[in-house]
MARMIMAR-189759 format. One line per field, with one value per residue (C-alpha): residue in three letters; residue number from 1; x, y, z. Coordinates in Angstrom, 1 decimal. Example, Ala and Ser with C-alpha at 12.3 -4.5 7.8 and 13.67 -1.06 7.14 Angstrom:
BEGIN
residuo: ALA	SER
num: 1	2
px: 12.3	13.7
py: -4.5	-1.1
pz: 7.8	7.1
END
This chain:
BEGIN
residuo: UNK	UNK	UNK	UNK	UNK	UNK	UNK	UNK	UNK	UNK	UNK	UNK	UNK	UNK	UNK	UNK	UNK	UNK	UNK	UNK	UNK	UNK	UNK	UNK	UNK	UNK	UNK	UNK	UNK	UNK	UNK	UNK	UNK	UNK	UNK	UNK	UNK	UNK	UNK	UNK	UNK	UNK	UNK	UNK	UNK	UNK	UNK	UNK	UNK	UNK	UNK	UNK	UNK	UNK	UNK	UNK	UNK	UNK	UNK	UNK	UNK	UNK	UNK	UNK	UNK	UNK	UNK	UNK	UNK	UNK	UNK	UNK	UNK	UNK	UNK	UNK	UNK	UNK	UNK	UNK	UNK	UNK	UNK	UNK	UNK	UNK	UNK	UNK	UNK	UNK	UNK	UNK	UNK	UNK	UNK	UNK	UNK	UNK	UNK	UNK	UNK	UNK	UNK	UNK	UNK	UNK	UNK	UNK	UNK	UNK	UNK	UNK	UNK	UNK	UNK	UNK	UNK	UNK	UNK	UNK	UNK	UNK	UNK	UNK	UNK	UNK	UNK	UNK	UNK	UNK	UNK	UNK	UNK	UNK	UNK	UNK	UNK	UNK	UNK	UNK	UNK	UNK	UNK	UNK	UNK	UNK	UNK	UNK	UNK	UNK	UNK	UNK	UNK	UNK	UNK	UNK	UNK	UNK	UNK	UNK	UNK	UNK	UNK	UNK	UNK	UNK	UNK	UNK	UNK	UNK	UNK	UNK	UNK	UNK	UNK	UNK	UNK	UNK	UNK	UNK	UNK	UNK	UNK	UNK	UNK	UNK	UNK	UNK	UNK	UNK	UNK	UNK	UNK	UNK	UNK	UNK	UNK	UNK	UNK	UNK	UNK	UNK	UNK	UNK	UNK	UNK	UNK	UNK	UNK	UNK	UNK	UNK	UNK	UNK	UNK	UNK	UNK	UNK	UNK	UNK	UNK	UNK	UNK	UNK	UNK	UNK	UNK	UNK	UNK	UNK	UNK	UNK	UNK	UNK	UNK	UNK	UNK	UNK	UNK	UNK	UNK	UNK	UNK	UNK	UNK	UNK	UNK	UNK	UNK	UNK	UNK	UNK	UNK	UNK	UNK	UNK	UNK	UNK	UNK	UNK	UNK	UNK	UNK	UNK	UNK	UNK	UNK	UNK	UNK	UNK	UNK	UNK	UNK	UNK	UNK	UNK	UNK	UNK	UNK	UNK	UNK	UNK	UNK	UNK	UNK	UNK	UNK	UNK	UNK	UNK	UNK	UNK	UNK	UNK	UNK	UNK	UNK	UNK	UNK	UNK	UNK	UNK	UNK	UNK	UNK	UNK	UNK	UNK	UNK	UNK	UNK	UNK	UNK	UNK	UNK	UNK	UNK	UNK	UNK	UNK	UNK	UNK	UNK	UNK	UNK	UNK	UNK	UNK	UNK	UNK	UNK	UNK	UNK	UNK	UNK	UNK	UNK	UNK	UNK	UNK	UNK	UNK	UNK	UNK	UNK	UNK	UNK	UNK	UNK	UNK	UNK	UNK	UNK	UNK	UNK	UNK	UNK	UNK	UNK	UNK	UNK	UNK	UNK	UNK	UNK	UNK	UNK	UNK	UNK	UNK	UNK	UNK	UNK	UNK	UNK	UNK	UNK	UNK	UNK	UNK	UNK	UNK	UNK	UNK	UNK	UNK	UNK	UNK	UNK	UNK	UNK	UNK	UNK	UNK	UNK	UNK	UNK	UNK	UNK	UNK	UNK	UNK	UNK	UNK	UNK	UNK	UNK	UNK	UNK	UNK	UNK	UNK	UNK	UNK	UNK	UNK	UNK	UNK	UNK	UNK	UNK	UNK	UNK	UNK	UNK	UNK	UNK	UNK	UNK	UNK	UNK	UNK	UNK	UNK	UNK	UNK	UNK	UNK	UNK	UNK	UNK	UNK	UNK	UNK	UNK	UNK	UNK	UNK	UNK	UNK	UNK	UNK	UNK	UNK	UNK	UNK	UNK	UNK	UNK	UNK	UNK	UNK	UNK	UNK	UNK	UNK	UNK	UNK	UNK	UNK	UNK	UNK	UNK	UNK	UNK	UNK	UNK	UNK	UNK	UNK	UNK	UNK	UNK	UNK	UNK	UNK	UNK	UNK	UNK	UNK	UNK	UNK	UNK	UNK	UNK	UNK	UNK	UNK	UNK	UNK	UNK	UNK	UNK	UNK	UNK	UNK	UNK	UNK	UNK	UNK	UNK	UNK	UNK	UNK	UNK	UNK	UNK	UNK	UNK	UNK	UNK	UNK	UNK	UNK	UNK	UNK	UNK	UNK	UNK	UNK	UNK	UNK	UNK	UNK	UNK	UNK	UNK	UNK	UNK	UNK	UNK	UNK	UNK	UNK	UNK	UNK	UNK	UNK	UNK	UNK	UNK	UNK	UNK	UNK	UNK	UNK	UNK	UNK	UNK	UNK	UNK	UNK	UNK	UNK	UNK	UNK	UNK	UNK	UNK	UNK	UNK	UNK	UNK	UNK	UNK	UNK	UNK	UNK	UNK	UNK	UNK	UNK	UNK	UNK	UNK	UNK	UNK	UNK	UNK	UNK	UNK	UNK	UNK	UNK	UNK	UNK	UNK	UNK	UNK	UNK	UNK	UNK	UNK	UNK	UNK	UNK	UNK	UNK	UNK	UNK	UNK	UNK	UNK	UNK	UNK	UNK	UNK	UNK	UNK	UNK	UNK	UNK	UNK	UNK	UNK	UNK	UNK	UNK	UNK	UNK	UNK	UNK	UNK	UNK	UNK	UNK	UNK	UNK	UNK	UNK	UNK	UNK	UNK
num: 1	2	3	4	5	6	7	8	9	10	11	12	13	14	15	16	17	18	19	20	21	22	23	24	25	26	27	28	29	30	31	32	33	34	35	36	37	38	39	40	41	42	43	44	45	46	47	48	49	50	51	52	53	54	55	56	57	58	59	60	61	62	63	64	65	66	67	68	69	70	71	72	73	74	75	76	77	78	79	80	81	82	83	84	85	86	87	88	89	90	91	92	93	94	95	96	97	98	99	100	101	102	103	104	105	106	107	108	109	110	111	112	113	114	115	116	117	118	119	120	121	122	123	124	125	126	127	128	129	130	131	132	133	134	135	136	137	138	139	140	141	142	143	144	145	146	147	148	149	150	151	152	153	154	155	156	157	158	159	160	161	162	163	164	165	166	167	168	169	170	171	172	173	174	175	176	177	178	179	180	181	182	183	184	185	186	187	188	189	190	191	192	193	194	195	196	197	198	199	200	201	202	203	204	205	206	207	208	209	210	211	212	213	214	215	216	217	218	219	220	221	222	223	224	225	226	227	228	229	230	231	232	233	234	235	236	237	238	239	240	241	242	243	244	245	246	247	248	249	250	251	252	253	254	255	256	257	258	259	260	261	262	263	264	265	266	267	268	269	270	271	272	273	274	275	276	277	278	279	280	281	282	283	284	285	286	287	288	289	290	291	292	293	294	295	296	297	298	299	300	301	302	303	304	305	306	307	308	309	310	311	312	313	314	315	316	317	318	319	320	321	322	323	324	325	326	327	328	329	330	331	332	333	334	335	336	337	338	339	340	341	342	343	344	345	346	347	348	349	350	351	352	353	354	355	356	357	358	359	360	361	362	363	364	365	366	367	368	369	370	371	372	373	374	375	376	377	378	379	380	381	382	383	384	385	386	387	388	389	390	391	392	393	394	395	396	397	398	399	400	401	402	403	404	405	406	407	408	409	410	411	412	413	414	415	416	417	418	419	420	421	422	423	424	425	426	427	428	429	430	431	432	433	434	435	436	437	438	439	440	441	442	443	444	445	446	447	448	449	450	451	452	453	454	455	456	457	458	459	460	461	462	463	464	465	466	467	468	469	470	471	472	473	474	475	476	477	478	479	480	481	482	483	484	485	486	487	488	489	490	491	492	493	494	495	496	497	498	499	500	501	502	503	504	505	506	507	508	509	510	511	512	513	514	515	516	517	518	519	520	521	522	523	524	525	526	527	528	529	530	531	532	533	534	535	536	537	538	539	540	541	542	543	544	545	546	547	548	549	550	551	552	553	554	555	556	557	558	559	560	561	562	563	564	565	566	567	568	569	570	571	572	573	574	575	576	577	578	579	580	581	582	583	584	585	586	587	588	589	590	591	592	593	594	595	596	597	598	599	600	601	602	603	604	605	606	607	608	609	610	611	612	613	614	615	616	617	618	619	620	621	622	623	624	625	626	627	628	629	630	631	632	633	634	635	636	637	638	639	640	641	642	643
px: -2.4	0.2	0.7	-2.9	-2.5	-2.5	-1.7	-4.5	-3.6	-5.3	-6.6	-6.8	-10.5	-12.4	-15.9	-18.3	-21.6	-24.3	-26.8	-30.1	-30.3	-33.1	-36.1	-39.1	-39.7	-40.3	-41.5	-38.5	-39.9	-40.6	-37.1	-35.8	-37.8	-36.5	-32.9	-33.4	-34.6	-31.5	-29.3	-31.0	-30.7	-27.0	-25.9	-27.8	-26.6	-22.9	-23.1	-21.3	-18.2	-18.6	-19.5	-16.2	-14.0	-11.6	-11.3	-8.3	-10.3	-13.9	-16.2	-18.0	-21.3	-24.1	-26.7	-29.1	-27.8	-30.3	-29.8	-27.9	-27.1	-26.3	-26.0	-29.2	-30.2	-28.2	-26.6	-23.4	-20.6	-17.3	-14.5	-11.3	-8.9	-5.8	-2.6	-4.3	-4.6	-6.2	-9.4	-9.7	-9.4	-11.7	-14.3	-13.6	-14.4	-17.6	-18.8	-18.0	-19.9	-22.9	-23.2	-23.0	-25.7	-27.9	-27.6	-29.9	-27.2	-24.2	-21.3	-18.3	-15.5	-12.7	-10.3	-7.9	-6.0	-9.1	-9.8	-7.4	-8.7	-7.2	-4.0	-3.8	-4.3	-2.1	0.1	-2.9	-5.0	-5.8	-3.8	-6.8	-7.7	-6.0	-7.0	-8.4	-11.1	-11.7	-14.5	-17.8	-16.4	-15.4	-18.1	-18.8	-21.8	-22.9	-19.8	-17.4	-15.3	-16.7	-15.1	-17.3	-15.3	-14.8	-15.4	-12.4	-14.2	-17.1	-20.4	-18.7	-20.9	-24.5	-24.9	-21.5	-21.0	-17.5	-17.5	-19.6	-20.8	-23.1	-23.6	-27.1	-25.6	-23.3	-26.1	-28.2	-25.3	-24.8	-28.5	-28.8	-25.3	-24.0	-22.2	-20.1	-18.6	-16.9	-13.2	-10.6	-9.6	-6.1	-7.6	-10.1	-7.4	-5.2	-8.0	-9.1	-5.6	-5.6	-8.7	-8.0	-8.5	-11.4	-13.3	-10.8	-8.1	-9.7	-8.6	-5.0	-4.8	-5.4	-2.7	-3.3	-1.0	-0.9	-1.1	-0.8	-3.8	-5.9	-9.1	-11.3	-9.8	-10.1	-13.8	-14.3	-12.5	-14.6	-17.7	-16.2	-13.1	-13.0	-12.1	-8.5	-8.1	-9.0	-6.7	-3.7	-4.4	-4.6	-1.2	0.4	-0.7	-0.1	1.4	2.8	-0.6	-2.1	0.6	-0.2	-3.3	-0.9	1.3	-1.1	-3.7	-7.3	-9.3	-7.1	-5.0	-1.9	-2.6	-5.6	-3.6	-4.1	-2.8	-5.2	-5.3	-6.0	-6.8	-5.1	-4.9	-1.3	-1.2	-2.3	0.1	3.0	2.2	2.1	5.3	7.5	7.3	9.7	8.2	9.2	6.3	6.3	7.6	4.5	2.2	2.9	3.6	6.8	8.3	10.3	13.8	13.9	15.1	11.9	9.8	6.7	8.4	6.6	3.2	4.0	5.2	2.1	-0.2	1.5	1.2	-2.4	-3.3	-1.8	-4.0	-7.2	-6.4	-5.8	-9.2	-11.0	-9.2	-10.7	-14.3	-16.2	-16.6	-20.3	-20.9	-24.5	-26.5	-28.6	-26.0	-26.6	-29.0	-30.9	-30.4	-33.3	-35.9	-35.1	-37.9	-35.2	-33.6	-36.2	-36.0	-32.2	-31.9	-34.3	-32.2	-29.1	-30.7	-31.8	-28.1	-26.9	-25.0	-25.2	-23.8	-26.3	-25.3	-27.7	-29.6	-28.4	-25.0	-21.8	-20.8	-24.3	-24.4	-20.9	-22.0	-25.3	-23.4	-21.2	-24.3	-25.8	-22.6	-22.5	-26.2	-25.5	-22.5	-23.6	-27.4	-28.9	-26.0	-26.7	-25.5	-21.8	-22.6	-24.5	-22.3	-20.4	-16.6	-14.5	-13.7	-17.4	-18.2	-15.5	-16.7	-20.3	-19.3	-17.4	-20.5	-22.9	-21.0	-20.2	-16.9	-15.0	-11.2	-10.8	-12.9	-10.9	-7.7	-8.9	-8.9	-5.2	-4.5	-6.5	-5.3	-4.9	-1.4	0.1	0.6	4.2	5.3	8.3	6.4	7.6	11.2	11.1	14.3	15.2	14.2	10.8	10.3	11.1	8.7	5.9	6.6	6.6	3.3	1.8	2.9	1.3	4.6	5.8	8.7	11.8	13.2	16.3	19.6	21.1	24.8	25.0	23.2	25.4	28.5	27.1	25.2	24.7	25.7	24.4	21.0	22.1	23.3	20.3	17.9	19.6	19.4	15.6	15.3	17.2	14.9	11.7	9.7	11.1	9.3	9.3	6.9	9.5	10.7	8.8	10.4	10.3	7.6	9.0	12.6	11.6	10.8	12.7	16.0	16.3	18.8	21.1	22.1	25.2	25.4	21.8	22.4	25.5	23.6	20.8	23.4	25.1	21.8	21.2	24.7	24.2	21.0	22.9	26.4	27.0	27.5	24.6	24.7	21.5	21.1	17.5	15.6	12.9	9.6	10.8	13.8	11.6	9.5	12.6	13.7	10.5	10.9	14.6	13.6	12.9	16.4	19.4	22.9	22.5	19.7	21.8	23.6	27.2	28.5	26.4	27.4	31.1	30.6	28.8	31.5	34.2	32.5	32.1	35.7	36.8	34.5	35.8	39.4	38.7	37.0	40.0	42.4	40.3	40.3	44.1	44.6	42.1	43.5	46.6	44.6	43.1	39.7	40.7	42.5	39.4	37.5	38.0	38.6	38.1	41.9	42.5	40.3	42.5	44.9	48.1	50.4	48.4	48.0	51.8	52.2	49.6	51.1	54.5	52.8	51.0	54.3	55.9	53.1	52.1	53.6	52.0	48.4	47.5	43.9	42.1	40.8	37.0	35.7	33.7	30.5	28.7	31.6	32.1	28.3	28.1	31.3	30.2	26.7	28.3	30.7	27.8	25.8	28.6	29.2	25.7	26.8	23.4	21.3	19.0	20.7	20.4	21.8	19.6	16.5	16.9	17.7	14.8	12.4	13.4	13.1	16.8	18.0	21.8	23.3	24.4	28.1	29.7	31.8	30.1	33.4	33.9	34.7	37.2	36.1	34.9	36.9	35.9	36.9
py: 13.5	11.7	14.7	14.5	10.9	10.1	6.8	5.1	4.3	2.0	4.2	3.0	2.3	1.0	-0.5	-1.0	-2.9	-2.8	-5.7	-5.9	-9.1	-11.2	-11.5	-12.0	-12.1	-8.6	-7.2	-5.8	-2.3	-2.4	-3.6	-0.7	1.9	0.5	0.7	4.2	5.3	3.7	5.7	9.0	8.0	7.1	10.1	12.4	10.8	10.9	14.3	16.2	14.0	13.8	17.4	19.1	16.2	16.9	13.9	13.3	12.3	11.2	11.5	8.7	8.0	5.5	4.5	1.6	-1.3	-3.9	-7.6	-9.6	-13.3	-14.5	-10.9	-9.5	-5.8	-3.7	-0.3	0.3	2.8	3.3	5.9	6.5	7.5	7.9	8.6	9.3	5.9	7.6	8.2	4.4	3.7	6.6	4.8	1.6	3.5	4.9	1.5	-0.1	2.6	2.2	-1.5	-0.5	2.2	0.0	-3.6	-4.9	-4.0	-6.2	-4.7	-5.9	-3.8	-4.4	-2.6	-3.3	-5.7	-7.6	-8.4	-5.7	-6.1	-9.6	-8.2	-5.7	-8.6	-11.1	-12.0	-13.3	-15.1	-18.8	-21.2	-22.3	-18.8	-17.7	-15.6	-18.7	-19.3	-15.9	-14.9	-14.0	-14.6	-11.2	-8.8	-6.1	-6.9	-5.0	-2.9	-5.9	-7.7	-11.2	-14.1	-17.0	-20.1	-23.2	-26.7	-29.0	-31.7	-31.5	-31.9	-31.7	-28.7	-28.8	-25.1	-24.4	-25.2	-26.1	-23.2	-20.0	-19.6	-16.6	-13.6	-14.9	-18.0	-15.8	-13.5	-16.5	-17.8	-14.3	-14.0	-17.4	-17.8	-14.3	-15.4	-18.0	-15.9	-13.2	-12.8	-13.5	-10.7	-10.4	-10.0	-7.4	-5.6	-5.3	-3.7	-1.5	-0.3	1.0	3.1	4.1	7.8	8.6	11.0	13.1	12.0	13.9	17.2	15.9	15.0	18.6	21.3	25.1	27.2	30.7	31.1	34.1	33.4	35.2	36.6	34.3	31.2	32.6	33.2	29.7	28.0	29.9	28.3	24.9	24.1	20.6	22.0	22.5	18.8	19.1	22.0	20.2	17.1	19.1	20.6	17.4	15.4	18.1	17.4	19.7	20.1	21.2	23.8	25.5	27.0	28.5	30.4	33.3	33.2	34.0	33.1	33.8	36.8	37.2	40.9	40.0	38.0	38.3	36.5	33.9	30.8	27.5	24.2	21.1	17.5	16.6	14.4	17.3	19.7	17.4	16.8	20.6	21.4	18.6	19.4	21.8	24.1	27.2	29.2	30.5	34.0	35.0	33.9	36.9	34.9	36.1	34.6	36.5	35.2	32.1	34.1	36.1	35.4	34.8	32.8	29.6	31.3	32.8	29.4	27.5	30.1	30.0	26.2	26.1	28.9	26.8	23.8	25.9	27.4	23.9	22.8	25.7	25.4	22.0	23.3	24.4	28.2	27.7	24.6	23.6	25.1	22.0	20.3	22.7	21.0	23.2	21.4	23.2	21.9	18.3	16.6	15.1	18.4	19.6	16.3	16.4	19.9	19.2	16.1	18.3	20.7	17.8	16.6	20.1	20.5	24.3	24.4	27.1	29.6	32.4	31.8	34.2	34.8	34.4	31.2	29.8	30.4	28.9	25.7	25.7	25.9	23.0	21.0	21.8	20.7	17.5	16.8	17.3	14.9	12.2	12.0	13.7	12.7	12.8	10.2	10.6	11.7	14.7	15.6	18.8	18.6	20.5	23.1	23.6	23.9	26.6	28.6	28.4	29.7	32.6	33.5	33.2	34.4	38.1	38.9	42.2	42.1	45.0	43.2	40.1	42.1	43.4	39.8	39.5	41.1	38.5	35.3	32.3	31.2	28.5	24.9	23.7	21.5	19.9	16.5	16.7	16.2	13.1	11.9	8.2	7.6	9.3	7.3	4.1	5.0	5.6	2.2	0.5	2.1	1.2	-2.4	-2.4	-2.9	-1.1	1.2	-0.4	1.5	3.4	1.8	3.9	4.4	2.0	-0.6	0.1	-0.6	-3.8	-5.0	-8.8	-10.0	-13.5	-12.1	-11.8	-15.4	-16.8	-14.9	-16.2	-19.8	-19.2	-17.9	-20.9	-23.3	-21.8	-23.3	-22.4	-23.2	-21.9	-19.2	-17.8	-18.2	-17.6	-15.0	-15.2	-12.6	-11.9	-11.7	-12.8	-16.3	-19.1	-19.6	-22.6	-25.1	-27.1	-30.5	-31.4	-35.0	-35.7	-34.2	-36.4	-39.5	-38.8	-38.3	-41.6	-43.4	-42.1	-43.2	-46.6	-47.2	-46.3	-47.6	-47.4	-44.3	-43.0	-41.0	-39.2	-36.2	-36.9	-39.5	-41.5	-42.3	-45.4	-43.6	-40.9	-43.5	-44.9	-41.5	-40.9	-44.1	-43.5	-42.4	-46.0	-47.1	-47.5	-48.8	-51.2	-53.1	-53.8	-57.1	-57.2	-57.4	-54.4	-52.4	-53.0	-51.9	-48.7	-47.8	-48.4	-46.2	-43.4	-43.7	-43.4	-40.4	-38.6	-39.3	-37.9	-34.8	-34.2	-34.4	-31.8	-29.5	-29.8	-28.8	-25.9	-24.6	-23.2	-21.6	-18.1	-19.6	-21.4	-18.4	-16.2	-18.0	-17.3	-20.4	-21.0	-21.3	-17.7	-16.5	-17.9	-15.7	-14.7	-16.8	-19.9	-19.1	-18.9	-22.2	-23.9	-22.5	-24.0	-27.4	-27.1	-26.4	-29.5	-31.7	-30.2	-33.0	-35.7	-34.3	-32.1	-31.9	-29.1	-26.3	-26.0	-22.9	-20.6	-20.5	-17.9	-15.5	-15.8	-15.3	-12.2	-10.8	-11.0	-9.6	-6.6	-6.0	-6.0	-3.8	-1.3	-1.1	0.1	3.4	4.0	3.2	0.3	-3.0	-6.8	-7.0	-4.4	-5.5	-9.1	-8.3	-5.8	-8.3	-10.6	-7.8	-7.2	-3.6	-3.0	0.2	2.7	2.7	5.9	6.3	3.8	2.2	-1.5	-3.0	-5.6	-9.0	-9.0	-10.6	-12.5	-11.5
pz: -37.7	-35.6	-33.3	-32.2	-31.0	-27.3	-25.7	-23.8	-20.2	-17.7	-14.9	-11.3	-10.6	-7.7	-8.0	-5.1	-5.0	-2.4	-2.3	-0.4	1.7	0.3	2.6	0.3	-3.5	-4.9	-8.2	-10.2	-10.3	-6.6	-6.0	-8.1	-6.1	-2.8	-4.0	-5.3	-1.8	-0.3	-2.7	-1.5	2.1	1.9	-0.1	2.2	5.4	4.3	2.6	5.5	4.8	1.0	0.1	1.1	0.0	-2.9	-5.2	-7.4	-10.4	-9.8	-6.7	-4.8	-6.6	-6.5	-9.1	-9.7	-11.7	-13.0	-12.5	-15.0	-14.9	-11.4	-10.1	-8.7	-9.1	-6.8	-6.0	-8.0	-8.0	-9.7	-9.0	-10.9	-8.1	-10.2	-8.2	-4.9	-3.2	-0.2	-2.3	-2.6	1.1	2.0	-0.2	1.7	4.9	3.5	2.2	5.6	7.4	5.0	5.9	9.6	9.3	7.0	8.3	5.6	3.0	2.0	0.2	-1.9	-3.2	-5.7	-7.9	-10.9	-8.7	-7.7	-4.0	-2.8	0.8	0.8	-0.5	2.4	4.8	2.9	5.9	7.9	5.3	5.8	3.6	1.5	0.3	-2.9	-6.0	-7.7	-5.1	-3.6	-6.0	-4.3	-0.8	0.5	1.8	4.3	6.5	9.7	9.3	9.6	7.0	6.2	4.3	3.4	4.2	1.9	3.2	3.7	1.8	-0.6	1.3	4.7	5.7	4.4	4.0	2.5	-1.2	-2.4	-5.0	-5.0	-8.5	-8.0	-5.8	-5.0	-3.4	-1.2	-0.2	1.0	3.1	4.6	5.5	7.1	8.8	9.5	12.7	10.9	8.1	10.1	9.1	11.7	14.0	12.5	9.0	10.1	12.1	9.0	7.0	9.9	10.4	6.8	7.3	10.8	11.5	9.2	9.0	11.0	8.6	5.8	7.2	7.7	4.0	2.9	2.4	2.2	0.1	-1.1	-4.9	-7.2	-9.5	-12.1	-10.5	-12.6	-11.2	-7.6	-8.2	-9.7	-6.8	-4.3	-5.8	-6.7	-4.6	-6.1	-9.5	-8.3	-8.9	-12.5	-13.0	-11.4	-13.4	-16.7	-16.0	-14.6	-17.7	-20.3	-23.7	-26.4	-28.0	-24.7	-24.3	-27.6	-25.9	-23.3	-25.6	-25.4	-22.6	-23.7	-20.6	-17.6	-18.3	-16.1	-15.6	-13.3	-10.9	-7.1	-4.1	-2.6	-0.5	-2.2	-0.6	-2.2	-1.2	-0.4	-3.5	-5.7	-4.0	-4.5	-8.2	-8.7	-6.8	-7.9	-11.7	-13.2	-15.8	-17.6	-19.1	-22.7	-22.9	-25.0	-22.2	-20.0	-16.9	-15.3	-12.2	-9.6	-8.7	-6.5	-3.6	-3.5	-0.4	-2.6	-5.3	-4.4	-4.5	-8.0	-9.3	-8.0	-9.4	-12.8	-13.0	-11.9	-14.3	-17.2	-16.0	-16.1	-19.4	-20.9	-19.5	-21.1	-24.4	-24.9	-24.9	-27.9	-28.0	-28.1	-26.1	-25.7	-22.8	-22.9	-20.8	-18.0	-15.6	-13.1	-9.8	-8.1	-10.6	-9.8	-7.7	-5.5	-4.5	-2.0	0.0	-0.2	1.1	3.9	4.9	5.0	7.4	9.7	9.7	10.7	7.4	7.6	11.2	12.3	9.7	8.9	5.7	2.9	4.5	2.5	4.3	4.0	0.3	-0.1	1.6	-0.4	-3.7	-2.6	-1.8	-5.2	-6.9	-4.8	-5.6	-9.3	-9.4	-7.0	-6.9	-9.9	-12.1	-15.8	-18.3	-19.1	-22.7	-21.3	-18.3	-18.4	-18.7	-16.1	-18.7	-19.6	-15.9	-15.4	-18.4	-17.2	-13.7	-15.3	-17.2	-14.2	-11.1	-10.7	-9.1	-8.5	-8.8	-6.4	-3.7	-4.1	-3.7	-0.4	0.9	0.4	3.7	5.6	4.1	6.4	7.0	4.7	5.9	6.3	3.4	5.1	4.7	1.1	2.2	4.4	6.0	5.6	9.2	8.7	5.5	7.3	10.1	7.6	5.9	9.2	10.1	6.7	7.3	10.7	12.5	15.6	15.1	16.7	19.7	18.9	20.2	23.0	23.3	26.3	24.3	21.3	23.3	24.8	21.7	21.7	18.3	19.0	18.2	14.6	14.3	16.2	14.0	10.9	12.1	12.7	9.2	7.7	9.6	8.2	5.3	1.9	-1.4	-5.0	-3.7	-1.3	2.3	5.5	7.8	11.6	12.5	15.9	16.9	20.4	19.2	20.9	19.0	16.9	18.3	16.1	17.4	15.3	16.7	15.7	12.3	11.7	13.0	10.6	7.8	8.8	8.4	5.0	3.9	5.5	3.5	0.3	0.5	-3.3	-5.3	-7.5	-10.6	-9.8	-7.5	-6.9	-4.9	-6.5	-4.9	-3.2	-1.8	-0.4	1.4	2.9	3.9	5.7	7.7	8.6	12.0	12.9	11.9	14.3	13.7	16.7	14.9	11.8	11.1	12.3	8.6	7.6	10.6	9.9	6.3	7.3	9.8	7.2	4.7	7.3	8.3	4.7	4.2	7.3	6.2	2.8	4.2	6.6	3.7	1.8	4.8	5.1	1.5	1.6	4.9	3.1	0.3	0.2	0.7	3.9	5.3	4.7	7.5	11.2	13.3	17.0	17.3	16.2	19.0	21.8	23.8	21.9	24.1	23.6	20.0	19.5	21.3	19.2	16.0	16.8	17.4	14.1	12.3	14.0	13.0	9.7	7.6	9.8	9.4	12.3	13.7	12.0	14.2	13.5	11.8	14.1	12.1	14.2	14.2	10.4	9.8	12.0	10.6	7.0	7.8	9.6	6.8	4.3	6.6	7.0	3.3	2.8	4.3	6.0	2.9	2.2	1.3	1.5	5.1	6.7	4.8	5.9	9.5	9.8	8.4	11.3	13.8	14.4	14.5	14.3	15.7	13.1	12.1	13.0	9.9	7.5	6.6	6.1	9.5	10.5	11.7	15.4	18.0	21.1	24.6
END
C-alpha cells in the first residue's frame, strides 16, 4: 500500500478575474448571458495567439462564475503553469490586452504569492502600499495597470474609503474616477518590461528538435502538438510505479520508430534533456553510442516515448466513450468557426488541404478545452485523449518515413549552456537594469579606485532598518561628503550634555528629545564653569584614545592598517622612522590611518579571492553600479599604493 502513495505538492497557479463595470442594475440571468457572450468574443478574438500555444500544464480558459458575498458575478479563469513562469506572464499580457480591447471590462490577477504584479514592481511602490493593505486595489483597466490609492487621513478624500472591503467598492471607484487611479509610470514600466515582446515572443520561446519516435506518437503530435507537454511532464515527474509500465511497451513499440521533428517550449526541452535516464533492457529501446551524430535524437525520442507510455498506462483499458464530446455538435461551434475565418485564422489555405485540416483540428481542440470545456470530472485525461486519437486517426508508417528526408533543421540549443557573463546579462535584463559597459584595457590601467570608496560611503549613509538597507540606485549620484570637524563637534556636544558615565547603552525618551535639540546647542553659550569641565573631559578622552593608539600601533592589528605615513617617498619615510624611534618613549604623534586606502585594499582583496565567481564584494559593488576590471590571474592582490 505504501508504494502507491504519492506526496501532494502545491502547484504554481495563476487566477484571473474579469469584471463588468456596473452601469445599470441587471437581472442575474441577463448578466450571465452578457458575460457568456464576452467569453465567446474574447476566446475567438485571441484564438490566433492561443490556439498554437504550447502550455506547460493547463491552457488559458474562461468561464462564468456566479456572485458570492462582496464579489459580483464575473468571468473567471485559473491556470496551473508549473515550472514555466513564461506561461504566467503570457496570461498577464492576454488579460492586459483584453481590458484594452474591451474597455468595459476590469481585470485583476494573482497567483500563489498574491499580488505578484506588485512584487515585480517592488522597487517603485509607494511607501504606504504593503501586502496588508493591497487587497482589492490592483487592477487592469483600459489596458493599463491601476492602483486605487489610500487616503493619508480617514475622510480626507470623499470618494476614497480608508479600506476597500469588497470588489464592488473598487469597481465603483474605477468607474467614477478612472483618471485618478492610474499606477505611476515607473510601476507600469516595470510590469510592461516583463511582458515586452509578446506576441512575437511566443515563437522565440519554442525549440524544434529531431526525435526518433514511435509512429503512433508522431501521428498524435501531428494532430495535437500540445500533448508533447503532457508527455514530457509524465517522464519528468515519473516514479518507480510509473516505470513498471515501461518495462515492456504495449502501446508505442520501439520497432515502429521513425525520425521526426518535434516542437517543444524551451522549458520542456530543458526538462527532457537535463535528466539522465537509462531505459530498462526489456523495453527494447537501445541507444547508439554518445559519439553517434543522432545520439541526441535517439535519447530525446526514448525519453518522450516513456512519457507517452506512462500516460496511456494510467487509463482503463475500456475507458468510457461518453467522455468523448463531439465538438461540431455544440451550438457554439458554428459561430466560433465563422469568427475564426473573419480573423484570418486559416491564412488563406485551401479548404480540405492538409495544412487547413491541421489548423482545423487545432481549432477544435482549442474550442474543446477553452470554450466548450466540460466539468473536470468528465474531461478526458491526456492518456485517454492519446488512445482516442490512435483509434480514430489513420496513419501509414511508410508515408511517415518518407517525410524523414524533408525534416526542417533543428534549432541550436547552446542557450542551455550559458556562460557566467550571459547569465549576468539575463539577470540584469530581468531586473530592468542596463548592462554595464565592459572595461577597456586603457580604462583598466587608469581605473579610478576612489569610485569604490565613494560608493561605499554613499551606501553607509543610506537608511538602514530591521527590514534591510537602501542601496544607491545610480553610481552617478553625488558622493556623500564626510565633515570630520562637524562630526567631532556634534560628538563633543553629546559628551557635554552627559559628563557622567552611564551603565546603559540606550537613550531613554527624554535623552532622545535632548538629542533632537542638540543642533541648537553651542559651547560658546555655556557657562564658564561648564565649558571648562567639558574641555577637561574632552582632553582626558583624547589623551586616553592616544594612549590606546600607541599601544595598538605595535600589535599585529595596528600593523595590519596602512597609514598615510607609509605612502610617503622612501627617503622621507626613512627620516620619519628615525624620528619616531627617537621619540618613541616620549609619545610620538600617531600617523593617521588612511581609511579610503584600507577600504579599497580590503575590497579588492575580497574581490580577487572570488576568482571570477559571485561573492560578497562583487555583489555589493554591482548593486551600487560599480564594475571592477577582471583580475588577470585571480590571485589575492597586495595592497594598492599611491603615486
